[in-house]
BAFI-3210 file (N, C-alpha, C; in Angstrom, 3 decimals, decimal comma, padded with zeros to 6 digits):
// residues 243
n [1|2|3|4|5|6|7|8|9|10|11|12|13|14|15|16|17|18|19|20|21|22|23|24|25|26|27|28|29|30|31|32|33|34|35|36|37|38|39|40|41|42|43|44|45|46|47|48|49|50|51|52|53|54|55|56|57|58|59|60|61|62|63|64|65|66|67|68|69|70|71|72|73|74|75|76|77|78|79|80|81|82|83|84|85|86|87|88|89|90|91|92|93|94|95|96|97|98|99|100|101|102|103|104|105|106|107|108|109|110|111|112|113|114|115|116|117|118|119|120|121|122|123|124|125|126|127|128|129|130|131|132|133|134|135|136|137|138|139|140|141|142|143|144|145|146|147|148|149|150|151|152|153|154|155|156|157|158|159|160|161|162|163|164|165|166|167|168|169|170|171|172|173|174|175|176|177|178|179|180|181|182|183|184|185|186|187|188|189|190|191|192|193|194|195|196|197|198|199|200|201|202|203|204|205|206|207|208|209|210|211|212|213|214|215|216|217|218|219|220|221|222|223|224|225|226|227|228|229|230|231|232|233|234|235|236|237|238|239|240|241|242|243]
n.u [-029,893|-028,579|-026,412|-023,213|-021,683|-018,921|-018,532|-016,595|-015,939|-018,508|-019,876|-021,100|-021,916|-020,875|-020,207|-022,174|-024,478|-023,946|-023,943|-026,642|-027,867|-026,958|-028,152|-030,793|-030,751|-030,773|-028,497|-026,477|-024,491|-021,177|-019,995|-017,709|-015,873|-014,313|-015,939|-018,057|-020,653|-021,783|-021,730|-023,539|-025,896|-026,120|-026,446|-028,906|-030,595|-030,147|-031,050|-033,722|-034,363|-034,551|-032,257|-029,197|-026,740|-023,434|-020,673|-017,467|-015,349|-012,739|-009,448|-008,743|-006,215|-004,837|-003,451|-003,912|-006,475|-007,992|-007,715|-009,016|-011,755|-012,517|-012,255|-014,082|-016,484|-016,569|-016,918|-019,581|-020,969|-020,028|-017,648|-018,932|-019,071|-017,023|-016,934|-014,965|-014,930|-013,830|-012,041|-009,871|-009,333|-007,260|-007,215|-005,935|-003,171|-000,194|002,193|004,886|004,506|003,196|002,751|004,741|003,887|001,111|000,729|001,643|-000,311|-002,601|-001,862|-001,679|-004,326|-005,919|-004,518|-002,860|-004,899|-006,725|-005,147|-004,860|-007,534|-008,093|-006,110|-006,725|-009,325|-008,965|-007,478|-009,400|-011,473|-010,275|-010,201|-012,879|-013,515|-014,867|-016,160|-016,537|-014,847|-014,879|-013,479|-013,152|-012,565|-011,826|-012,660|-010,255|-008,628|-008,194|-007,486|-005,341|-005,159|-004,694|-003,504|-004,405|-002,553|-001,438|-003,737|-004,781|-002,671|-002,811|-005,299|-004,970|-003,234|-004,918|-006,435|-004,487|-003,956|-006,449|-006,625|-004,370|-004,859|-007,231|-006,350|-004,736|-006,504|-008,864|-009,238|-009,693|-012,296|-012,920|-013,874|-012,597|-013,232|-013,748|-015,186|-015,644|-016,502|-017,950|-017,908|-019,517|-022,288|-021,249|-019,899|-017,157|-016,503|-017,479|-016,044|-015,162|-017,437|-018,676|-016,858|-016,952|-019,577|-019,351|-017,623|-018,960|-019,814|-021,017|-023,524|-024,309|-024,608|-023,766|-023,333|-025,776|-025,222|-026,636|-026,907|-024,339|-024,087|-025,624|-023,963|-022,148|-023,942|-024,656|-022,163|-021,745|-023,620|-024,552|-025,239|-023,458|-021,321|-019,272|-017,862|-014,962|-012,071|-012,952|-013,588|-015,980|-017,160|-018,769|-019,535|-021,084|-020,269|-018,136|-015,183|-015,534|-016,033|-015,298|-016,874]
n.v [170,571|171,964|174,805|175,276|177,281|178,993|181,313|183,726|185,632|185,668|186,084|188,483|191,838|192,672|190,070|188,452|189,496|188,785|185,992|185,541|186,525|184,723|182,443|183,091|182,788|180,099|178,613|176,186|176,478|177,069|178,570|180,929|182,298|184,078|184,471|182,655|182,972|184,917|183,520|181,407|182,840|183,859|181,460|180,604|182,543|182,123|179,525|179,854|180,179|177,682|176,251|174,286|174,629|174,890|175,461|176,948|177,880|179,766|180,935|182,932|183,256|181,002|178,394|175,599|175,461|176,816|175,126|172,857|173,702|174,455|172,043|170,453|171,783|171,328|168,606|168,068|168,393|170,060|172,748|175,683|178,527|180,965|183,415|185,743|187,545|188,289|190,549|192,959|196,097|198,885|201,937|205,305|205,454|206,925|206,016|205,946|205,711|203,385|200,242|197,514|194,879|195,140|195,977|193,674|191,847|192,893|192,584|189,797|188,878|190,325|190,295|187,898|186,171|186,484|185,518|182,793|181,970|182,194|180,456|177,844|177,525|177,456|175,082|173,131|173,912|173,706|170,963|170,517|172,021|174,387|177,345|180,105|182,813|185,354|188,191|190,596|193,970|197,362|200,852|201,868|200,241|201,555|204,127|206,142|206,751|208,912|207,606|205,092|203,425|200,719|199,162|200,137|199,396|196,616|196,136|197,139|195,176|192,930|193,422|193,119|190,374|189,298|190,121|188,902|186,165|185,832|186,193|183,956|181,830|181,927|180,303|177,906|177,733|179,035|181,833|184,834|187,520|190,856|192,837|196,162|197,747|200,789|202,967|201,185|200,206|198,633|196,651|196,901|199,498|200,986|202,368|204,664|205,884|208,447|209,901|208,331|208,781|211,447|211,377|209,922|210,778|211,037|210,233|210,792|209,150|206,111|202,785|200,126|196,808|194,920|196,114|195,972|193,231|192,569|193,010|190,903|188,818|189,198|188,774|186,116|184,744|182,432|183,648|185,700|184,876|185,773|187,567|188,275|188,759|191,225|194,212|195,178|198,160|199,382|201,790|204,032|206,180|207,379|209,206|209,997|212,649|215,958|217,569]
n.w [-011,979|-009,023|-008,864|-007,300|-004,844|-003,363|-000,805|000,624|003,634|004,544|006,877|007,328|006,147|002,806|001,940|003,180|001,921|-000,735|-000,513|000,169|-002,095|-004,029|-002,972|-003,442|-006,152|-006,238|-005,635|-003,980|-000,994|000,273|003,010|004,330|007,002|009,733|011,850|013,593|014,637|012,970|010,540|011,049|011,292|008,692|007,278|008,353|007,260|004,522|004,073|004,004|001,383|000,401|-000,159|000,220|002,728|003,981|006,263|007,059|009,641|009,132|008,216|005,534|004,580|005,129|003,641|003,735|004,882|002,948|000,712|001,726|002,165|-000,404|-001,850|-000,474|-001,026|-003,779|-003,872|-003,521|-005,917|-008,243|-008,395|-008,971|-008,708|-007,203|-004,815|-003,581|-000,843|001,547|003,606|005,193|006,880|007,709|009,047|009,025|009,547|008,552|006,019|006,894|009,559|010,043|011,591|010,810|011,125|011,078|008,447|007,101|007,900|006,653|003,963|003,909|004,391|002,479|-000,026|-000,296|000,504|-001,623|-003,724|-002,923|-002,973|-005,723|-006,780|-005,673|-006,484|-009,244|-009,620|-009,170|-010,943|-013,447|-013,823|-014,124|-016,352|-016,425|-014,736|-012,417|-011,012|-008,670|-007,387|-004,752|-005,034|-004,428|-004,257|-003,663|-005,120|-007,376|-006,772|-004,696|-001,139|001,545|004,582|004,109|002,926|002,926|002,702|000,259|-001,472|-001,238|-002,385|-004,965|-005,828|-005,903|-008,184|-010,164|-009,921|-010,716|-013,434|-014,548|-014,025|-015,453|-018,082|-018,328|-018,231|-019,745|-021,986|-020,824|-020,161|-017,894|-016,037|-014,687|-012,671|-011,295|-008,658|-007,833|-005,111|-003,868|-000,992|001,466|003,449|005,902|008,608|008,463|007,646|009,663|011,628|010,424|009,415|009,229|007,676|005,365|004,507|003,748|001,550|-000,307|-002,859|-006,296|-005,349|-002,805|-000,609|001,163|-000,181|-000,135|001,041|-000,462|-002,930|-003,967|-004,110|-006,312|-008,479|-008,267|-008,671|-011,355|-012,704|-012,064|-013,505|-016,081|-018,394|-018,591|-020,063|-021,758|-020,384|-019,072|-017,104|-016,474|-014,622|-012,569|-011,750|-009,022|-007,584|-007,243|-008,754|-007,525|-007,594|-010,165|-010,468|-009,262|-007,799]
ca.u [-028,975|-028,208|-025,024|-022,590|-020,840|-018,187|-018,503|-015,802|-016,400|-019,965|-020,469|-021,763|-021,545|-021,025|-020,188|-023,510|-025,409|-023,659|-024,432|-028,105|-028,263|-026,727|-029,203|-031,994|-030,590|-030,887|-027,199|-026,036|-023,425|-020,150|-019,753|-016,442|-015,595|-013,731|-016,968|-019,042|-022,001|-022,257|-021,968|-024,772|-027,009|-026,237|-027,025|-030,329|-031,271|-030,027|-031,859|-035,090|-034,556|-034,673|-030,981|-028,384|-025,562|-022,503|-019,766|-016,177|-014,681|-011,403|-008,629|-008,588|-004,791|-004,316|-003,603|-004,520|-007,908|-008,597|-007,755|-010,030|-013,142|-012,785|-012,441|-015,338|-017,574|-016,576|-017,302|-021,037|-021,293|-018,839|-017,462|-019,380|-018,804|-016,331|-016,972|-014,030|-015,318|-013,160|-011,028|-009,745|-008,844|-006,680|-007,244|-005,427|-001,717|000,666|003,055|006,092|004,104|002,460|003,407|004,974|003,057|-000,240|000,806|001,746|-001,617|-003,491|-001,450|-001,998|-005,764|-006,489|-003,829|-002,602|-006,203|-007,260|-004,306|-005,193|-008,879|-007,979|-005,296|-007,380|-010,485|-008,494|-007,082|-010,632|-012,244|-009,610|-010,656|-014,271|-013,618|-015,693|-016,273|-016,459|-014,204|-015,089|-012,788|-013,616|-011,599|-012,227|-012,303|-008,809|-007,910|-007,997|-007,021|-004,650|-005,854|-003,864|-003,891|-004,840|-001,535|-001,318|-005,011|-004,834|-001,707|-003,322|-006,432|-004,396|-002,694|-006,013|-006,802|-003,455|-004,197|-007,628|-006,336|-003,407|-005,522|-008,195|-005,597|-004,179|-007,479|-010,065|-009,378|-010,081|-013,709|-013,021|-013,878|-012,166|-013,625|-013,696|-016,174|-015,101|-017,550|-017,626|-018,169|-020,707|-022,753|-020,832|-019,168|-015,759|-016,293|-018,207|-015,178|-015,040|-018,685|-018,935|-016,012|-017,468|-020,759|-018,944|-016,946|-019,752|-020,381|-022,119|-024,792|-024,610|-024,877|-023,008|-024,111|-026,273|-024,562|-027,451|-026,633|-023,067|-024,319|-026,186|-022,852|-021,678|-024,953|-024,532|-020,935|-021,847|-024,615|-024,084|-025,463|-022,293|-020,290|-018,161|-017,315|-013,780|-011,054|-013,628|-013,696|-017,254|-017,082|-020,099|-019,191|-021,924|-019,624|-017,067|-013,970|-015,846|-016,147|-014,671|-017,847]
ca.v [170,431|173,250|175,228|175,360|178,467|179,321|182,755|184,060|186,861|185,540|186,302|189,781|192,800|192,329|188,622|187,925|189,905|187,959|184,644|185,526|186,716|183,436|181,538|183,477|182,205|178,649|177,957|175,664|177,365|176,866|179,907|180,990|183,526|183,817|184,702|181,573|183,471|185,555|182,475|180,693|183,729|183,878|180,177|180,622|183,380|181,528|178,307|180,276|180,086|176,273|175,699|173,657|175,451|174,456|176,560|176,728|178,986|179,599|182,077|182,840|183,277|179,694|177,625|174,306|175,663|177,167|173,897|171,962|174,086|174,413|170,650|169,981|172,353|170,677|167,205|167,977|168,215|170,698|174,109|176,532|179,946|181,382|184,860|186,010|188,848|188,547|191,610|193,779|197,446|199,616|203,337|206,376|205,481|207,267|204,883|205,910|205,460|202,128|199,060|196,552|193,689|195,462|195,951|192,272|191,204|193,363|191,923|188,368|188,645|190,898|189,922|186,459|185,511|186,468|184,588|181,414|181,692|181,964|179,269|176,574|177,435|177,065|173,670|172,353|174,288|173,179|169,580|170,572|172,693|175,591|177,940|181,564|183,324|186,795|188,752|191,929|195,047|198,541|202,087|202,004|199,496|202,493|205,406|206,132|207,526|209,112|206,802|203,754|202,969|199,265|198,661|200,485|198,561|195,247|196,075|197,246|193,861|192,022|193,661|192,500|188,934|189,000|190,293|187,878|184,862|185,801|185,984|182,613|180,748|182,063|179,161|176,744|177,820|179,635|183,290|185,484|188,926|191,573|193,869|197,267|198,500|202,042|202,894|200,364|200,195|197,386|196,802|197,228|200,945|201,650|203,242|205,973|206,051|209,860|210,250|207,616|209,507|212,710|211,194|209,042|211,580|212,008|209,653|211,398|208,119|204,883|201,723|199,004|195,578|194,249|196,732|195,410|191,815|192,435|192,920|189,524|187,954|189,311|188,139|184,674|184,146|181,806|184,616|186,586|183,920|186,415|188,583|187,681|189,772|192,511|194,778|195,887|199,232|199,623|202,715|205,224|207,285|207,948|209,403|210,459|214,107|216,628|218,531]
ca.w [-010,856|-008,446|-008,896|-005,981|-004,709|-002,147|-000,530|001,803|004,280|004,497|008,187|007,393|005,118|001,396|001,799|003,493|000,872|-001,909|-000,219|000,094|-003,509|-004,681|-002,494|-004,178|-007,487|-006,120|-005,469|-002,696|-000,531|001,285|003,531|005,062|007,752|011,049|012,855|013,486|014,906|011,749|009,543|011,385|010,956|007,232|006,874|008,704|006,282|003,184|003,965|003,706|-000,067|000,040|-000,619|001,250|003,042|005,004|006,553|007,688|010,342|008,555|007,814|004,085|004,240|005,518|002,406|004,020|005,100|001,665|-000,082|002,285|001,930|-001,845|-002,255|000,113|-001,823|-005,092|-003,735|-003,553|-007,333|-008,773|-007,894|-010,074|-008,489|-005,987|-004,573|-002,494|-000,302|002,821|003,581|006,395|006,607|008,838|008,607|009,857|009,733|007,430|005,698|007,726|010,936|010,141|012,129|009,738|011,366|010,608|006,987|006,678|008,100|005,594|002,734|003,991|004,238|001,270|-001,265|-000,289|000,537|-002,991|-004,480|-002,574|-003,486|-007,164|-007,019|-005,374|-007,373|-010,576|-009,624|-009,291|-012,132|-014,639|-013,978|-014,561|-017,640|-016,322|-013,411|-012,319|-009,804|-008,548|-006,225|-004,366|-004,950|-003,667|-004,952|-003,427|-006,155|-008,489|-006,255|-003,413|-000,111|002,734|005,731|003,672|001,984|002,829|002,181|-001,163|-002,179|-001,303|-003,305|-006,304|-006,148|-006,247|-009,581|-010,976|-009,898|-011,539|-014,859|-014,951|-014,017|-016,555|-019,319|-018,348|-018,119|-020,548|-022,897|-020,028|-019,820|-016,562|-016,053|-013,443|-012,729|-010,028|-008,337|-007,049|-004,411|-003,212|000,434|001,651|004,827|006,524|009,864|008,201|007,542|010,743|012,409|009,777|008,678|008,933|006,532|004,197|004,033|003,139|000,270|-001,170|-003,931|-006,334|-004,917|-001,503|000,389|000,964|-000,812|000,640|000,599|-001,473|-004,233|-004,426|-004,410|-007,661|-009,432|-008,185|-009,285|-012,810|-013,174|-011,848|-014,394|-017,320|-019,472|-018,656|-020,499|-022,484|-019,480|-018,443|-016,837|-016,317|-013,292|-012,546|-010,751|-008,458|-006,495|-007,252|-009,453|-006,725|-008,369|-011,521|-010,509|-008,109|-007,263]
c.u [-028,565|-026,722|-024,524|-021,631|-020,141|-018,205|-017,684|-016,248|-017,907|-020,643|-021,174|-021,406|-021,811|-021,054|-021,528|-024,507|-025,205|-024,181|-025,946|-028,596|-028,055|-027,778|-030,515|-031,963|-030,651|-029,575|-027,059|-024,742|-022,443|-019,747|-018,542|-016,305|-014,872|-014,775|-018,076|-020,463|-022,603|-022,564|-023,282|-026,006|-027,211|-026,863|-028,518|-031,120|-031,273|-030,920|-033,331|-035,405|-034,587|-033,395|-030,283|-027,130|-024,727|-021,492|-018,454|-015,746|-013,219|-010,778|-008,341|-007,132|-004,078|-004,527|-004,260|-006,022|-008,613|-008,752|-008,874|-011,439|-013,481|-013,062|-013,735|-016,528|-017,699|-017,072|-018,813|-021,518|-020,114|-018,787|-017,770|-018,953|-018,038|-016,391|-016,109|-014,262|-014,578|-012,081|-010,978|-009,184|-008,226|-006,529|-006,498|-003,933|-001,019|001,677|004,261|005,776|003,477|003,323|003,545|004,113|001,621|-000,286|000,841|000,411|-002,599|-003,145|-001,825|-003,482|-006,250|-005,843|-003,518|-003,916|-006,827|-006,472|-004,705|-006,593|-008,837|-007,241|-006,088|-008,728|-010,056|-008,126|-008,300|-011,348|-011,596|-010,000|-012,076|-014,423|-014,519|-015,699|-016,116|-015,836|-014,373|-014,419|-013,235|-012,453|-012,135|-011,999|-010,816|-007,985|-007,520|-007,344|-006,161|-005,421|-004,940|-004,396|-004,334|-003,828|-001,469|-002,592|-005,111|-003,884|-002,220|-004,449|-006,012|-003,877|-003,759|-006,414|-005,772|-003,613|-005,352|-007,284|-005,361|-004,072|-006,529|-007,494|-005,058|-005,238|-008,736|-010,306|-009,769|-011,571|-013,958|-012,953|-013,457|-012,436|-013,517|-014,850|-015,484|-016,254|-017,035|-017,812|-019,523|-021,024|-022,480|-020,097|-017,738|-015,517|-016,943|-017,346|-014,951|-016,251|-018,951|-018,130|-016,538|-018,686|-020,374|-018,333|-017,740|-020,480|-020,189|-023,460|-025,232|-025,027|-023,926|-023,930|-024,686|-025,560|-025,316|-027,224|-025,332|-023,254|-024,888|-025,089|-022,267|-022,654|-024,868|-023,316|-020,992|-022,775|-023,961|-024,267|-024,311|-021,082|-019,119|-017,542|-016,181|-012,708|-011,640|-013,685|-014,958|-017,239|-018,492|-019,928|-019,961|-021,323|-018,522|-015,784|-014,227|-015,907|-015,501|-015,611|-018,036]
c.v [171,812|173,537|175,368|176,534|178,489|180,833|182,970|185,414|186,874|185,749|187,632|190,618|192,343|190,816|187,992|188,262|189,078|186,545|184,561|185,725|185,427|182,419|181,819|182,919|180,675|177,913|177,374|176,377|176,691|178,263|179,905|182,342|183,119|183,913|183,664|182,076|184,124|184,546|181,750|181,533|183,790|182,579|180,140|181,415|182,731|180,313|178,618|180,239|178,630|175,634|174,996|174,493|174,768|175,583|176,059|178,013|178,866|180,939|181,941|182,919|181,985|178,743|176,269|174,414|175,969|175,921|172,977|172,413|174,174|172,978|170,075|170,508|171,646|169,242|167,002|167,709|168,735|172,112|175,075|177,989|180,120|182,899|185,139|187,432|189,216|189,614|192,289|195,135|198,007|201,055|204,238|206,446|205,906|206,145|204,811|205,621|204,083|201,012|198,021|195,308|193,917|195,407|194,511|191,553|191,613|192,688|190,442|188,119|189,097|190,374|188,430|185,680|185,420|185,498|183,138|181,038|181,387|180,664|177,982|176,421|176,920|175,596|172,782|172,643|173,810|171,724|169,541|171,104|173,907|176,100|179,450|181,928|184,838|187,274|190,188|192,902|196,160|199,749|202,364|201,048|200,417|203,790|205,177|206,970|207,695|208,308|205,398|203,129|201,467|198,648|198,914|199,614|197,132|195,128|196,350|195,874|192,866|192,190|193,044|190,993|188,555|189,056|189,233|186,513|184,741|185,543|184,581|181,525|180,885|180,866|177,884|176,723|178,429|181,153|183,824|186,980|189,558|192,544|194,911|198,016|199,872|201,874|202,230|200,255|198,835|197,690|197,277|198,725|201,712|202,663|204,594|206,229|207,511|210,318|209,599|208,324|210,769|212,507|210,321|209,832|210,837|211,458|210,160|210,380|206,959|203,834|200,772|197,741|194,854|194,828|196,188|193,956|191,606|192,334|191,518|188,583|188,004|188,550|186,620|183,991|183,506|182,746|185,613|185,825|184,545|187,534|187,950|188,749|191,145|192,922|195,638|196,898|199,589|200,562|204,040|206,422|207,953|208,037|209,927|211,975|214,683|217,663|218,314]
c.w [-010,345|-008,659|-007,463|-005,938|-003,364|-002,003|000,735|002,361|004,449|005,839|008,342|006,183|003,693|001,208|002,111|002,389|-000,391|-001,702|-000,355|-001,333|-004,302|-004,254|-003,213|-005,595|-007,443|-005,971|-004,071|-002,305|000,421|001,744|004,454|005,753|009,030|012,161|012,709|013,700|013,659|010,660|009,804|011,070|009,444|006,725|007,178|007,671|004,903|003,017|003,753|002,225|-000,537|-000,461|000,539|001,466|004,120|005,223|007,117|008,404|009,956|008,217|006,324|003,648|004,655|004,344|002,645|004,191|003,783|000,793|000,404|001,950|000,448|-002,295|-001,687|-000,672|-003,166|-005,015|-003,768|-004,975|-008,138|-008,233|-009,031|-009,923|-007,177|-005,912|-003,347|-001,998|000,976|002,666|004,939|005,986|007,886|008,376|009,579|010,037|008,450|007,231|006,622|009,194|011,134|010,705|011,011|009,909|010,902|009,089|006,473|006,830|007,010|004,273|002,743|003,733|002,867|-000,011|-001,323|-000,254|-000,838|-003,868|-004,202|-003,057|-004,975|-007,447|-006,824|-006,084|-008,739|-010,650|-009,835|-010,603|-013,424|-014,877|-014,531|-015,979|-017,620|-014,894|-013,475|-010,980|-009,787|-007,269|-005,990|-004,287|-004,065|-004,561|-004,768|-004,279|-007,307|-008,048|-005,017|-002,416|001,088|003,916|005,395|002,714|001,829|002,284|000,676|-001,973|-002,318|-002,314|-004,756|-006,743|-006,546|-007,709|-010,527|-011,038|-010,807|-013,023|-015,358|-015,042|-015,153|-017,882|-019,451|-018,531|-018,950|-021,458|-022,158|-019,702|-018,456|-016,696|-014,685|-013,577|-011,351|-009,884|-007,470|-006,397|-004,010|-001,719|000,667|003,131|005,461|007,822|009,618|008,121|008,679|011,484|011,748|008,888|008,312|007,735|005,270|003,628|003,279|001,754|-000,690|-002,248|-005,252|-005,859|-003,542|-000,449|000,150|000,348|000,225|000,153|-000,503|-002,871|-004,815|-004,840|-005,805|-008,714|-009,441|-008,891|-010,806|-013,324|-013,038|-012,841|-015,624|-018,502|-019,606|-019,190|-021,248|-021,651|-018,690|-018,270|-016,599|-014,854|-013,276|-011,397|-010,301|-007,274|-006,549|-007,954|-008,670|-007,552|-009,769|-011,610|-009,244|-007,488|-005,763]
res [m|r|r|n|a|v|v|t|g|a|g|g|g|i|g|r|a|v|a|l|r|f|a|q|e|g|m|n|l|m|l|v|d|l|k|e|e|g|l|l|e|t|i|r|m|a|e|g|f|g|i|e|a|q|y|r|v|a|d|v|s|d|e|g|a|v|k|e|y|m|e|t|a|a|s|v|s|q|l|d|v|v|a|h|c|a|a|i|i|h|a|g|s|l|i|e|e|m|d|t|a|v|c|e|k|i|f|r|v|n|l|l|g|s|f|l|a|i|k|h|s|l|i|i|m|k|r|q|g|e|g|v|i|i|c|t|g|s|t|n|s|l|l|g|c|p|g|l|g|s|y|s|a|s|k|h|g|v|m|g|l|i|k|s|a|a|g|e|n|g|y|n|g|i|r|i|c|g|v|i|p|g|n|t|d|t|e|m|i|a|e|f|r|d|t|a|d|q|v|a|k|p|m|c|r|v|a|r|p|e|e|i|a|e|s|f|a|f|l|a|k|k|e|a|s|y|t|n|g|s|i|l|v|t|n|g|g|l|g|c|c|t|m]
***
């Protein structure tokens, strides 16, 4: 029987790469994003692997929407894997200059979105007695960065959610882990791509989304059955040296 996965942020970037990697593993998919055109393109690509895919145009910070697409995905068979990749970023504002509404939006999508993904996955997975939840962090989950205060805070919070949820649910047969990508060649970093290239040391390049997707694929595998509460850093060594 095929495993079933939900992937948020699947309209492009890391989310699309994760969806396609899961499709390659033979998983059926529920794909979520605000961009319908991107979702349809991801589905077209994923169905080339012979799997079944459906989608929802939804806001990951809308609890009713999250509950609906998680339950729909579970109704096919069961909810085996959730990869929460949706995120937004706002660069360039010092904390004292940042619009509070912008900060709240970043927290809603990045932090509340992760909370809701974990919450509604757990409700279903506890009934099943198994499941894997993987949330996306950032190098800014570990470091601060001038001009990225709200984004960094939201991504630090995601790591706290993962570790707390993992501690609460390991005995339920449910694993909760995180992936920390470095700068990755996605639309989200396009506005400051030149800066990203400069700080992508020591690999001297940004990551391809497919490279990040491999970390999700590993954590989702049944062979990773003793990997819980782990944060897999896939950032090319960024932050390991000052050269």
